[in-house]
Every structure is written in structure tokens, then in C-alpha cells.
Biopython code that builds the backbone (N, CA, C, O; Angstrom):
import numpy as np
from Bio.PDB.StructureBuilder import StructureBuilder

atoms = [
    (1, "UNK", "N", (-15.399, 3.356, 4.352)),
    (1, "UNK", "CA", (-16.324, 2.866, 3.363)),
    (1, "UNK", "C", (-16.456, 1.354, 3.536)),
    (1, "UNK", "O", (-15.456, 0.637, 3.535)),
    (2, "UNK", "N", (-17.653, 0.887, 3.681)),
    (2, "UNK", "CA", (-17.916, -0.534, 3.843)),
    (2, "UNK", "C", (-17.636, -1.260, 2.530)),
    (2, "UNK", "O", (-17.693, -0.652, 1.461)),
    (3, "UNK", "N", (-17.332, -2.568, 2.603)),
    (3, "UNK", "CA", (-17.004, -3.310, 1.384)),
    (3, "UNK", "C", (-18.123, -3.301, 0.349)),
    (3, "UNK", "O", (-17.842, -3.415, -0.844)),
    (4, "UNK", "N", (-19.382, -3.169, 0.765)),
    (4, "UNK", "CA", (-20.480, -3.244, -0.186)),
    (4, "UNK", "C", (-20.849, -1.895, -0.789)),
    (4, "UNK", "O", (-21.639, -1.838, -1.731)),
    (5, "UNK", "N", (-20.284, -0.796, -0.255)),
    (5, "UNK", "CA", (-20.621, 0.530, -0.768)),
    (5, "UNK", "C", (-19.882, 0.808, -2.076)),
    (5, "UNK", "O", (-18.766, 0.336, -2.292)),
    (6, "UNK", "N", (-20.531, 1.581, -2.936)),
    (6, "UNK", "CA", (-19.911, 1.977, -4.201)),
    (6, "UNK", "C", (-18.913, 3.098, -3.941)),
    (6, "UNK", "O", (-19.056, 3.826, -2.958)),
    (7, "UNK", "N", (-17.903, 3.256, -4.800)),
    (7, "UNK", "CA", (-16.947, 4.343, -4.625)),
    (7, "UNK", "C", (-17.643, 5.707, -4.710)),
    (7, "UNK", "O", (-18.639, 5.867, -5.415)),
    (8, "UNK", "N", (-17.104, 6.670, -3.989)),
    (8, "UNK", "CA", (-17.666, 8.010, -4.011)),
    (8, "UNK", "C", (-17.393, 8.667, -5.360)),
    (8, "UNK", "O", (-16.537, 8.213, -6.119)),
    (9, "UNK", "N", (-18.131, 9.741, -5.652)),
    (9, "UNK", "CA", (-17.937, 10.428, -6.929)),
    (9, "UNK", "C", (-16.538, 11.037, -7.008)),
    (9, "UNK", "O", (-15.950, 11.110, -8.087)),
    (10, "UNK", "N", (-16.002, 11.477, -5.852)),
    (10, "UNK", "CA", (-14.642, 12.024, -5.853)),
    (10, "UNK", "C", (-13.629, 10.967, -6.285)),
    (10, "UNK", "O", (-12.676, 11.261, -7.007)),
    (11, "UNK", "N", (-13.850, 9.732, -5.832)),
    (11, "UNK", "CA", (-12.905, 8.672, -6.160)),
    (11, "UNK", "C", (-13.024, 8.274, -7.621)),
    (11, "UNK", "O", (-12.010, 7.990, -8.257)),
    (12, "UNK", "N", (-14.224, 8.245, -8.170)),
    (12, "UNK", "CA", (-14.395, 7.853, -9.567)),
    (12, "UNK", "C", (-13.953, 8.951, -10.524)),
    (12, "UNK", "O", (-13.649, 8.671, -11.684)),
    (13, "UNK", "N", (-13.912, 10.209, -10.054)),
    (13, "UNK", "CA", (-13.524, 11.324, -10.920)),
    (13, "UNK", "C", (-12.021, 11.565, -10.955)),
    (13, "UNK", "O", (-11.557, 12.411, -11.720)),
    (14, "UNK", "N", (-11.243, 10.836, -10.139)),
    (14, "UNK", "CA", (-9.791, 11.026, -10.137)),
    (14, "UNK", "C", (-9.206, 10.531, -11.451)),
    (14, "UNK", "O", (-9.556, 9.453, -11.930)),
    (15, "UNK", "N", (-8.316, 11.324, -12.030)),
    (15, "UNK", "CA", (-7.686, 10.938, -13.284)),
    (15, "UNK", "C", (-6.187, 11.176, -13.200)),
    (15, "UNK", "O", (-5.722, 12.011, -12.424)),
    (16, "UNK", "N", (-5.454, 10.451, -13.987)),
    (16, "UNK", "CA", (-4.013, 10.620, -14.100)),
    (16, "UNK", "C", (-3.728, 10.934, -15.561)),
    (16, "UNK", "O", (-4.203, 10.239, -16.460)),
    (17, "UNK", "N", (-2.953, 11.979, -15.790)),
    (17, "UNK", "CA", (-2.624, 12.391, -17.150)),
    (17, "UNK", "C", (-1.732, 11.329, -17.793)),
    (17, "UNK", "O", (-0.644, 11.068, -17.281)),
    (18, "UNK", "N", (-2.158, 10.703, -18.902)),
    (18, "UNK", "CA", (-1.340, 9.655, -19.516)),
    (18, "UNK", "C", (-0.084, 10.190, -20.193)),
    (18, "UNK", "O", (0.853, 9.428, -20.433)),
    (19, "UNK", "N", (-0.045, 11.483, -20.504)),
    (19, "UNK", "CA", (1.129, 12.075, -21.142)),
    (19, "UNK", "C", (1.972, 12.736, -20.052)),
    (19, "UNK", "O", (1.511, 13.638, -19.353)),
    (20, "UNK", "N", (3.205, 12.273, -19.921)),
    (20, "UNK", "CA", (4.066, 12.795, -18.869)),
    (20, "UNK", "C", (4.519, 14.211, -19.210)),
    (20, "UNK", "O", (5.227, 14.404, -20.198)),
    (21, "UNK", "N", (4.126, 15.207, -18.411)),
    (21, "UNK", "CA", (4.558, 16.577, -18.691)),
    (21, "UNK", "C", (6.045, 16.774, -18.407)),
    (21, "UNK", "O", (6.666, 15.969, -17.712)),
    (22, "UNK", "N", (6.600, 17.836, -18.943)),
    (22, "UNK", "CA", (8.020, 18.132, -18.785)),
    (22, "UNK", "C", (8.238, 19.042, -17.581)),
    (22, "UNK", "O", (7.306, 19.694, -17.109)),
    (23, "UNK", "N", (9.469, 19.082, -17.090)),
    (23, "UNK", "CA", (9.825, 19.955, -15.976)),
    (23, "UNK", "C", (9.189, 19.501, -14.672)),
    (23, "UNK", "O", (9.158, 18.310, -14.362)),
    (24, "UNK", "N", (8.689, 20.454, -13.921)),
    (24, "UNK", "CA", (8.097, 20.145, -12.621)),
    (24, "UNK", "C", (6.595, 19.917, -12.708)),
    (24, "UNK", "O", (5.943, 19.717, -11.683)),
    (25, "UNK", "N", (6.042, 19.943, -13.896)),
    (25, "UNK", "CA", (4.591, 19.783, -14.047)),
    (25, "UNK", "C", (4.126, 18.413, -13.560)),
    (25, "UNK", "O", (3.056, 18.299, -12.961)),
    (26, "UNK", "N", (4.921, 17.377, -13.811)),
    (26, "UNK", "CA", (4.547, 16.034, -13.368)),
    (26, "UNK", "C", (4.528, 15.982, -11.843)),
    (26, "UNK", "O", (3.598, 15.444, -11.242)),
    (27, "UNK", "N", (5.556, 16.542, -11.231)),
    (27, "UNK", "CA", (5.601, 16.586, -9.776)),
    (27, "UNK", "C", (4.422, 17.376, -9.220)),
    (27, "UNK", "O", (3.789, 16.966, -8.248)),
    (28, "UNK", "N", (4.132, 18.520, -9.851)),
    (28, "UNK", "CA", (3.026, 19.360, -9.401)),
    (28, "UNK", "C", (1.685, 18.643, -9.550)),
    (28, "UNK", "O", (0.808, 18.774, -8.696)),
    (29, "UNK", "N", (1.529, 17.888, -10.633)),
    (29, "UNK", "CA", (0.289, 17.142, -10.848)),
    (29, "UNK", "C", (0.132, 16.039, -9.803)),
    (29, "UNK", "O", (-0.963, 15.828, -9.282)),
    (30, "UNK", "N", (1.219, 15.339, -9.498)),
    (30, "UNK", "CA", (1.173, 14.304, -8.471)),
    (30, "UNK", "C", (0.866, 14.899, -7.103)),
    (30, "UNK", "O", (0.095, 14.331, -6.330)),
    (31, "UNK", "N", (1.475, 16.045, -6.810)),
    (31, "UNK", "CA", (1.222, 16.701, -5.524)),
    (31, "UNK", "C", (-0.227, 17.167, -5.421)),
    (31, "UNK", "O", (-0.843, 17.040, -4.363)),
    (32, "UNK", "N", (-0.778, 17.707, -6.515)),
    (32, "UNK", "CA", (-2.178, 18.139, -6.510)),
    (32, "UNK", "C", (-3.100, 16.945, -6.297)),
    (32, "UNK", "O", (-4.084, 17.043, -5.564)),
    (33, "UNK", "N", (-2.786, 15.817, -6.935)),
    (33, "UNK", "CA", (-3.576, 14.602, -6.753)),
    (33, "UNK", "C", (-3.475, 14.112, -5.311)),
    (33, "UNK", "O", (-4.476, 13.692, -4.729)),
    (34, "UNK", "N", (-2.278, 14.163, -4.731)),
    (34, "UNK", "CA", (-2.085, 13.745, -3.344)),
    (34, "UNK", "C", (-2.911, 14.610, -2.400)),
    (34, "UNK", "O", (-3.550, 14.089, -1.486)),
    (35, "UNK", "N", (-2.904, 15.912, -2.608)),
    (35, "UNK", "CA", (-3.667, 16.828, -1.766)),
    (35, "UNK", "C", (-5.157, 16.547, -1.887)),
    (35, "UNK", "O", (-5.874, 16.557, -0.886)),
    (36, "UNK", "N", (-5.629, 16.294, -3.107)),
    (36, "UNK", "CA", (-7.052, 16.004, -3.324)),
    (36, "UNK", "C", (-7.469, 14.723, -2.611)),
    (36, "UNK", "O", (-8.522, 14.683, -1.974)),
    (37, "UNK", "N", (-6.654, 13.681, -2.712)),
    (37, "UNK", "CA", (-6.987, 12.409, -2.081)),
    (37, "UNK", "C", (-6.939, 12.537, -0.566)),
    (37, "UNK", "O", (-7.813, 12.018, 0.128)),
    (38, "UNK", "N", (-5.919, 13.227, -0.043)),
    (38, "UNK", "CA", (-5.822, 13.392, 1.403)),
    (38, "UNK", "C", (-6.992, 14.201, 1.955)),
    (38, "UNK", "O", (-7.487, 13.900, 3.041)),
    (39, "UNK", "N", (-7.437, 15.214, 1.230)),
    (39, "UNK", "CA", (-8.592, 15.979, 1.702)),
    (39, "UNK", "C", (-9.855, 15.117, 1.668)),
    (39, "UNK", "O", (-10.717, 15.238, 2.538)),
    (40, "UNK", "N", (-9.960, 14.250, 0.661)),
    (40, "UNK", "CA", (-11.101, 13.335, 0.606)),
    (40, "UNK", "C", (-11.055, 12.375, 1.795)),
    (40, "UNK", "O", (-12.085, 12.113, 2.416)),
    (41, "UNK", "N", (-9.865, 11.846, 2.117)),
    (41, "UNK", "CA", (-9.724, 10.958, 3.267)),
    (41, "UNK", "C", (-10.120, 11.675, 4.555)),
    (41, "UNK", "O", (-10.804, 11.111, 5.409)),
    (42, "UNK", "N", (-9.677, 12.935, 4.680)),
    (42, "UNK", "CA", (-10.003, 13.694, 5.885)),
    (42, "UNK", "C", (-11.502, 13.942, 5.980)),
    (42, "UNK", "O", (-12.079, 13.832, 7.061)),
    (43, "UNK", "N", (-12.135, 14.275, 4.866)),
    (43, "UNK", "CA", (-13.577, 14.542, 4.851)),
    (43, "UNK", "C", (-14.367, 13.282, 5.196)),
    (43, "UNK", "O", (-15.368, 13.354, 5.908)),
    (44, "UNK", "N", (-13.926, 12.137, 4.698)),
    (44, "UNK", "CA", (-14.622, 10.869, 4.923)),
    (44, "UNK", "C", (-14.212, 10.184, 6.224)),
    (44, "UNK", "O", (-14.763, 9.139, 6.573)),
    (45, "UNK", "N", (-13.239, 10.769, 6.953)),
    (45, "UNK", "CA", (-12.730, 10.178, 8.206)),
    (45, "UNK", "C", (-12.268, 8.736, 8.002)),
    (45, "UNK", "O", (-12.575, 7.851, 8.801)),
    (46, "UNK", "N", (-11.532, 8.519, 6.929)),
    (46, "UNK", "CA", (-11.116, 7.173, 6.556)),
    (46, "UNK", "C", (-10.238, 6.523, 7.627)),
    (46, "UNK", "O", (-10.373, 5.332, 7.904)),
    (47, "UNK", "N", (-9.347, 7.299, 8.222)),
    (47, "UNK", "CA", (-8.395, 6.718, 9.166)),
    (47, "UNK", "C", (-8.772, 6.970, 10.619)),
    (47, "UNK", "O", (-7.920, 6.876, 11.502)),
    (48, "UNK", "N", (-10.028, 7.288, 10.875)),
    (48, "UNK", "CA", (-10.489, 7.460, 12.246)),
    (48, "UNK", "C", (-11.267, 6.228, 12.672)),
    (48, "UNK", "O", (-11.985, 5.615, 11.882)),
    (49, "UNK", "N", (-11.106, 5.887, 13.927)),
    (49, "UNK", "CA", (-11.790, 4.720, 14.454)),
    (49, "UNK", "C", (-12.528, 5.121, 15.716)),
    (49, "UNK", "O", (-11.977, 5.818, 16.568)),
    (50, "UNK", "N", (-13.766, 4.685, 15.840)),
    (50, "UNK", "CA", (-14.570, 4.988, 17.012)),
    (50, "UNK", "C", (-14.713, 3.708, 17.817)),
    (50, "UNK", "O", (-15.161, 2.685, 17.298)),
    (51, "UNK", "N", (-14.333, 3.766, 19.081)),
    (51, "UNK", "CA", (-14.369, 2.575, 19.931)),
    (51, "UNK", "C", (-15.743, 2.348, 20.549)),
    (51, "UNK", "O", (-15.889, 1.497, 21.426)),
    (52, "UNK", "N", (-16.748, 3.092, 20.108)),
    (52, "UNK", "CA", (-18.092, 2.909, 20.651)),
    (52, "UNK", "C", (-18.579, 1.491, 20.371)),
    (52, "UNK", "O", (-18.178, 0.860, 19.393)),
    (53, "UNK", "N", (-19.434, 1.015, 21.235)),
    (53, "UNK", "CA", (-19.961, -0.330, 21.076)),
    (53, "UNK", "C", (-21.079, -0.306, 20.045)),
    (53, "UNK", "O", (-22.254, -0.193, 20.395)),
    (54, "UNK", "N", (-20.710, -0.412, 18.775)),
    (54, "UNK", "CA", (-21.685, -0.363, 17.691)),
    (54, "UNK", "C", (-21.982, -1.747, 17.123)),
    (54, "UNK", "O", (-22.577, -1.869, 16.051)),
    (55, "UNK", "N", (-21.573, -2.772, 17.833)),
    (55, "UNK", "CA", (-21.836, -4.136, 17.381)),
    (55, "UNK", "C", (-20.762, -4.694, 16.465)),
    (55, "UNK", "O", (-20.761, -5.890, 16.173)),
    (56, "UNK", "N", (-19.836, -3.835, 15.999)),
    (56, "UNK", "CA", (-18.766, -4.302, 15.128)),
    (56, "UNK", "C", (-17.677, -4.958, 15.970)),
    (56, "UNK", "O", (-17.381, -4.519, 17.082)),
    (57, "UNK", "N", (-17.093, -6.009, 15.424)),
    (57, "UNK", "CA", (-15.980, -6.652, 16.099)),
    (57, "UNK", "C", (-14.773, -5.720, 16.090)),
    (57, "UNK", "O", (-14.517, -5.040, 15.096)),
    (58, "UNK", "N", (-14.041, -5.688, 17.183)),
    (58, "UNK", "CA", (-12.879, -4.801, 17.301)),
    (58, "UNK", "C", (-11.601, -5.568, 16.962)),
    (58, "UNK", "O", (-11.506, -6.773, 17.195)),
    (59, "UNK", "N", (-10.608, -4.841, 16.401)),
    (59, "UNK", "CA", (-9.329, -5.437, 16.038)),
    (59, "UNK", "C", (-8.248, -4.383, 16.245)),
    (59, "UNK", "O", (-8.401, -3.246, 15.800)),
    (60, "UNK", "N", (-7.157, -4.749, 16.916)),
    (60, "UNK", "CA", (-6.050, -3.819, 17.137)),
    (60, "UNK", "C", (-4.768, -4.436, 16.582)),
    (60, "UNK", "O", (-4.535, -5.638, 16.709)),
    (61, "UNK", "N", (-3.954, -3.603, 15.972)),
    (61, "UNK", "CA", (-2.665, -4.025, 15.425)),
    (61, "UNK", "C", (-1.582, -3.206, 16.108)),
    (61, "UNK", "O", (-1.709, -1.988, 16.234)),
    (62, "UNK", "N", (-0.540, -3.854, 16.540)),
    (62, "UNK", "CA", (0.621, -3.136, 17.063)),
    (62, "UNK", "C", (1.836, -3.541, 16.245)),
    (62, "UNK", "O", (1.847, -4.589, 15.601)),
    (63, "UNK", "N", (2.847, -2.703, 16.280)),
    (63, "UNK", "CA", (4.041, -2.940, 15.477)),
    (63, "UNK", "C", (5.280, -2.796, 16.348)),
    (63, "UNK", "O", (5.433, -1.777, 17.021)),
    (64, "UNK", "N", (6.171, -3.789, 16.356)),
    (64, "UNK", "CA", (7.415, -3.661, 17.121)),
    (64, "UNK", "C", (8.367, -2.720, 16.389)),
    (64, "UNK", "O", (9.094, -3.128, 15.484)),
    (65, "UNK", "N", (8.348, -1.458, 16.799)),
    (65, "UNK", "CA", (9.087, -0.418, 16.086)),
    (65, "UNK", "C", (10.598, -0.569, 16.226)),
    (65, "UNK", "O", (11.076, -1.114, 17.221)),
    (66, "UNK", "N", (11.351, -0.090, 15.239)),
    (66, "UNK", "CA", (12.815, -0.151, 15.317)),
    (66, "UNK", "C", (13.349, 0.934, 16.249)),
    (66, "UNK", "O", (12.775, 2.019, 16.340)),
    (67, "UNK", "N", (14.426, 0.643, 16.924)),
    (67, "UNK", "CA", (15.065, 1.639, 17.775)),
    (67, "UNK", "C", (15.878, 2.597, 16.925)),
    (67, "UNK", "O", (16.341, 2.236, 15.843)),
    (68, "UNK", "N", (16.050, 3.800, 17.405)),
    (68, "UNK", "CA", (16.740, 4.821, 16.614)),
    (68, "UNK", "C", (18.254, 4.689, 16.668)),
    (68, "UNK", "O", (18.954, 5.469, 16.023)),
    (69, "UNK", "N", (18.782, 3.723, 17.419)),
    (69, "UNK", "CA", (20.237, 3.590, 17.507)),
    (69, "UNK", "C", (20.795, 2.597, 16.475)),
    (69, "UNK", "O", (21.993, 2.313, 16.490)),
    (70, "UNK", "N", (19.965, 2.074, 15.596)),
    (70, "UNK", "CA", (20.429, 1.149, 14.570)),
    (70, "UNK", "C", (20.048, 1.640, 13.190)),
    (70, "UNK", "O", (19.330, 2.628, 13.040)),
    (71, "UNK", "N", (20.532, 0.946, 12.198)),
    (71, "UNK", "CA", (20.209, 1.298, 10.816)),
    (71, "UNK", "C", (18.914, 0.609, 10.394)),
    (71, "UNK", "O", (18.660, -0.543, 10.745)),
    (72, "UNK", "N", (18.112, 1.334, 9.640)),
    (72, "UNK", "CA", (16.912, 0.716, 9.085)),
    (72, "UNK", "C", (17.323, -0.227, 7.964)),
    (72, "UNK", "O", (18.280, 0.046, 7.239)),
    (73, "UNK", "N", (16.612, -1.323, 7.822)),
    (73, "UNK", "CA", (16.887, -2.271, 6.751)),
    (73, "UNK", "C", (15.559, -2.803, 6.216)),
    (73, "UNK", "O", (14.498, -2.455, 6.735)),
    (74, "UNK", "N", (15.610, -3.628, 5.203)),
    (74, "UNK", "CA", (14.404, -4.099, 4.526)),
    (74, "UNK", "C", (13.502, -4.897, 5.459)),
    (74, "UNK", "O", (12.295, -4.966, 5.229)),
    (75, "UNK", "N", (14.050, -5.492, 6.487)),
    (75, "UNK", "CA", (13.241, -6.242, 7.447)),
    (75, "UNK", "C", (12.244, -5.358, 8.175)),
    (75, "UNK", "O", (11.136, -5.796, 8.484)),
    (76, "UNK", "N", (12.631, -4.105, 8.454)),
    (76, "UNK", "CA", (11.704, -3.176, 9.097)),
    (76, "UNK", "C", (10.495, -2.923, 8.196)),
    (76, "UNK", "O", (9.352, -2.981, 8.649)),
    (77, "UNK", "N", (10.752, -2.644, 6.931)),
    (77, "UNK", "CA", (9.663, -2.386, 5.985)),
    (77, "UNK", "C", (8.811, -3.637, 5.810)),
    (77, "UNK", "O", (7.588, -3.542, 5.706)),
    (78, "UNK", "N", (9.438, -4.795, 5.777)),
    (78, "UNK", "CA", (8.702, -6.044, 5.622)),
    (78, "UNK", "C", (7.756, -6.258, 6.794)),
    (78, "UNK", "O", (6.597, -6.625, 6.602)),
    (79, "UNK", "N", (8.248, -6.030, 8.007)),
    (79, "UNK", "CA", (7.411, -6.212, 9.196)),
    (79, "UNK", "C", (6.277, -5.196, 9.239)),
    (79, "UNK", "O", (5.145, -5.549, 9.571)),
    (80, "UNK", "N", (6.563, -3.943, 8.910)),
    (80, "UNK", "CA", (5.540, -2.908, 8.962)),
    (80, "UNK", "C", (4.455, -3.153, 7.923)),
    (80, "UNK", "O", (3.271, -2.981, 8.215)),
    (81, "UNK", "N", (4.841, -3.552, 6.715)),
    (81, "UNK", "CA", (3.835, -3.761, 5.671)),
    (81, "UNK", "C", (2.884, -4.896, 6.028)),
    (81, "UNK", "O", (1.716, -4.854, 5.642)),
    (82, "UNK", "N", (3.352, -5.913, 6.757)),
    (82, "UNK", "CA", (2.451, -6.982, 7.191)),
    (82, "UNK", "C", (1.399, -6.428, 8.145)),
    (82, "UNK", "O", (0.230, -6.805, 8.062)),
    (83, "UNK", "N", (1.803, -5.538, 9.050)),
    (83, "UNK", "CA", (0.858, -4.940, 10.002)),
    (83, "UNK", "C", (-0.139, -4.032, 9.291)),
    (83, "UNK", "O", (-1.335, -4.077, 9.575)),
    (84, "UNK", "N", (0.349, -3.215, 8.374)),
    (84, "UNK", "CA", (-0.519, -2.303, 7.629)),
    (84, "UNK", "C", (-1.511, -3.106, 6.786)),
    (84, "UNK", "O", (-2.695, -2.773, 6.736)),
    (85, "UNK", "N", (-1.033, -4.156, 6.125)),
    (85, "UNK", "CA", (-1.909, -4.985, 5.301)),
    (85, "UNK", "C", (-3.007, -5.611, 6.147)),
    (85, "UNK", "O", (-4.177, -5.594, 5.765)),
    (86, "UNK", "N", (-2.629, -6.167, 7.303)),
    (86, "UNK", "CA", (-3.624, -6.827, 8.158)),
    (86, "UNK", "C", (-4.658, -5.832, 8.669)),
    (86, "UNK", "O", (-5.847, -6.143, 8.719)),
    (87, "UNK", "N", (-4.210, -4.632, 9.048)),
    (87, "UNK", "CA", (-5.148, -3.608, 9.524)),
    (87, "UNK", "C", (-6.133, -3.233, 8.422)),
    (87, "UNK", "O", (-7.335, -3.139, 8.672)),
    (88, "UNK", "N", (-5.638, -3.018, 7.207)),
    (88, "UNK", "CA", (-6.519, -2.665, 6.099)),
    (88, "UNK", "C", (-7.460, -3.820, 5.745)),
    (88, "UNK", "O", (-8.635, -3.601, 5.450)),
    (89, "UNK", "N", (-6.944, -5.033, 5.775)),
    (89, "UNK", "CA", (-7.771, -6.197, 5.471)),
    (89, "UNK", "C", (-8.927, -6.305, 6.459)),
    (89, "UNK", "O", (-10.079, -6.478, 6.062)),
    (90, "UNK", "N", (-8.610, -6.199, 7.752)),
    (90, "UNK", "CA", (-9.650, -6.313, 8.773)),
    (90, "UNK", "C", (-10.649, -5.158, 8.669)),
    (90, "UNK", "O", (-11.841, -5.352, 8.907)),
    (91, "UNK", "N", (-10.172, -3.957, 8.315)),
    (91, "UNK", "CA", (-11.069, -2.816, 8.138)),
    (91, "UNK", "C", (-12.027, -3.065, 6.977)),
    (91, "UNK", "O", (-13.214, -2.749, 7.065)),
    (92, "UNK", "N", (-11.509, -3.631, 5.890)),
    (92, "UNK", "CA", (-12.356, -3.930, 4.737)),
    (92, "UNK", "C", (-13.331, -5.072, 5.030)),
    (92, "UNK", "O", (-14.359, -5.198, 4.364)),
    (93, "UNK", "N", (-13.011, -5.897, 6.019)),
    (93, "UNK", "CA", (-13.918, -6.968, 6.418)),
    (93, "UNK", "C", (-14.999, -6.457, 7.372)),
    (93, "UNK", "O", (-15.839, -7.230, 7.833)),
    (94, "UNK", "N", (-14.977, -5.142, 7.670)),
    (94, "UNK", "CA", (-16.033, -4.538, 8.472)),
    (94, "UNK", "C", (-15.732, -4.416, 9.946)),
    (94, "UNK", "O", (-16.617, -4.053, 10.722)),
    (95, "UNK", "N", (-14.516, -4.707, 10.358)),
    (95, "UNK", "CA", (-14.174, -4.607, 11.773)),
    (95, "UNK", "C", (-13.782, -3.178, 12.128)),
    (95, "UNK", "O", (-13.380, -2.397, 11.266)),
    (96, "UNK", "N", (-13.905, -2.853, 13.402)),
    (96, "UNK", "CA", (-13.478, -1.558, 13.921)),
    (96, "UNK", "C", (-12.004, -1.700, 14.285)),
    (96, "UNK", "O", (-11.678, -2.289, 15.316)),
    (97, "UNK", "N", (-11.104, -1.165, 13.445)),
    (97, "UNK", "CA", (-9.667, -1.407, 13.559)),
    (97, "UNK", "C", (-8.958, -0.210, 14.178)),
    (97, "UNK", "O", (-9.228, 0.938, 13.826)),
    (98, "UNK", "N", (-8.048, -0.496, 15.106)),
    (98, "UNK", "CA", (-7.200, 0.523, 15.702)),
    (98, "UNK", "C", (-5.750, 0.159, 15.408)),
    (98, "UNK", "O", (-5.280, -0.915, 15.784)),
    (99, "UNK", "N", (-5.046, 1.066, 14.733)),
    (99, "UNK", "CA", (-3.612, 0.915, 14.455)),
    (99, "UNK", "C", (-2.973, 2.186, 14.981)),
    (99, "UNK", "O", (-2.730, 3.115, 14.210)),
    (100, "UNK", "N", (-2.693, 2.251, 16.290)),
    (100, "UNK", "CA", (-2.298, 3.520, 16.914)),
    (100, "UNK", "C", (-0.953, 4.045, 16.426)),
    (100, "UNK", "O", (-0.040, 3.285, 16.104)),
    (101, "UNK", "N", (-0.868, 5.354, 16.386)),
    (101, "UNK", "CA", (0.362, 6.057, 16.025)),
    (101, "UNK", "C", (0.913, 6.663, 17.305)),
    (101, "UNK", "O", (0.171, 7.302, 18.052)),
    (102, "UNK", "N", (2.185, 6.477, 17.571)),
    (102, "UNK", "CA", (2.762, 6.943, 18.830)),
    (102, "UNK", "C", (4.137, 7.542, 18.599)),
    (102, "UNK", "O", (4.633, 7.570, 17.473)),
    (103, "UNK", "N", (4.740, 8.014, 19.658)),
    (103, "UNK", "CA", (6.076, 8.587, 19.593)),
    (103, "UNK", "C", (7.002, 7.818, 20.531)),
    (103, "UNK", "O", (6.615, 7.433, 21.634)),
    (104, "UNK", "N", (8.213, 7.604, 20.076)),
    (104, "UNK", "CA", (9.236, 6.958, 20.863)),
    (104, "UNK", "C", (9.738, 7.938, 21.922)),
    (104, "UNK", "O", (9.493, 9.140, 21.813)),
    (105, "UNK", "N", (10.425, 7.453, 22.928)),
    (105, "UNK", "CA", (10.933, 8.327, 23.986)),
    (105, "UNK", "C", (11.910, 9.370, 23.442)),
    (105, "UNK", "O", (12.171, 10.375, 24.104)),
    (106, "UNK", "N", (12.455, 9.142, 22.238)),
    (106, "UNK", "CA", (13.363, 10.120, 21.643)),
    (106, "UNK", "C", (12.599, 11.247, 20.952)),
    (106, "UNK", "O", (13.202, 12.219, 20.496)),
    (107, "UNK", "N", (11.279, 11.121, 20.872)),
    (107, "UNK", "CA", (10.472, 12.141, 20.204)),
    (107, "UNK", "C", (10.231, 11.862, 18.749)),
    (107, "UNK", "O", (9.559, 12.642, 18.074)),
    (108, "UNK", "N", (10.766, 10.759, 18.240)),
    (108, "UNK", "CA", (10.571, 10.410, 16.840)),
    (108, "UNK", "C", (9.223, 9.729, 16.665)),
    (108, "UNK", "O", (8.857, 8.899, 17.496)),
    (109, "UNK", "N", (8.458, 10.051, 15.602)),
    (109, "UNK", "CA", (7.177, 9.391, 15.411)),
    (109, "UNK", "C", (7.370, 7.923, 15.027)),
    (109, "UNK", "O", (8.245, 7.575, 14.234)),
    (110, "UNK", "N", (6.527, 7.080, 15.613)),
    (110, "UNK", "CA", (6.563, 5.646, 15.323)),
    (110, "UNK", "C", (5.137, 5.136, 15.295)),
    (110, "UNK", "O", (4.228, 5.786, 15.810)),
    (111, "UNK", "N", (4.943, 3.997, 14.707)),
    (111, "UNK", "CA", (3.675, 3.302, 14.844)),
    (111, "UNK", "C", (3.922, 2.190, 15.831)),
    (111, "UNK", "O", (4.784, 1.338, 15.616)),
    (112, "UNK", "N", (3.174, 2.194, 16.906)),
    (112, "UNK", "CA", (3.396, 1.189, 17.948)),
    (112, "UNK", "C", (2.107, 0.481, 18.275)),
    (112, "UNK", "O", (2.088, -0.403, 19.131)),
]
sb = StructureBuilder()
sb.init_structure("model")
sb.init_model(0)
sb.init_chain("A")
sb.init_seg("    ")
for serial, (resi, resn, name, xyz) in enumerate(atoms, 1):
    if name == "N":
        sb.init_residue(resn, " ", resi, " ")
    sb.init_atom(name, np.array(xyz, "f"), 0.0, 1.0, " ", f" {name:<3s}", serial, name[0])
structure = sb.get_structure()
């Protein structure tokens, strides 16, 4: 969605129940909302990027992923969030952004 476009009707119709239900109802409501939003993202191709020469400036973000032989710490999350923020910022500025998802040699999913 370009910065100047209005939100879709699906996005404006999303609601959150202000009264917290008991038991697993809250979890179920959150999961239903997650499924609805993810299906909307899939339908709108939000996270797909086309490298065709459409006149848009291109931008790529890479992330120095952590190795699986160490412990994760807050620095990993700090570094990743900077990359994610920059990718989203550039996408909202109208650029064609690529933030590739890859797998480490160990088979673990990483963003690289």
C-alpha cells in the first residue's frame, strides 16, 4: 500500500474486544485476528517485492545473523529491529524493498 492510499476496508473493520474474555477465549480471539490479518497480507501481497524495472528506486537490507553455537541476547534483537525498521521505512517511502529470508548451513531459518 502506497503512503497516499487510504486503508482497505478489511483494515478499518478490524476490532479488538475491550472486555477481556475468560479462559482460552482471549487467546482464540487473538489467534482469529492474527489469521485474518495474515490472510489480508497474503491477498494484498504485502511482503512480496517485484524487481521489475518499474521506475521505483530499489533498496535491499541484509542482516548479520547470529550463529547457532552461541546464546541469543538482546543485542541480536536490537540489530534485527533496526534492519526491519529501515526496510519498512523505505517501503513506506515508495521504494522497492528486498529483505531476503534465507537458511543457515545448519538448516535453521534466518534473515540474511
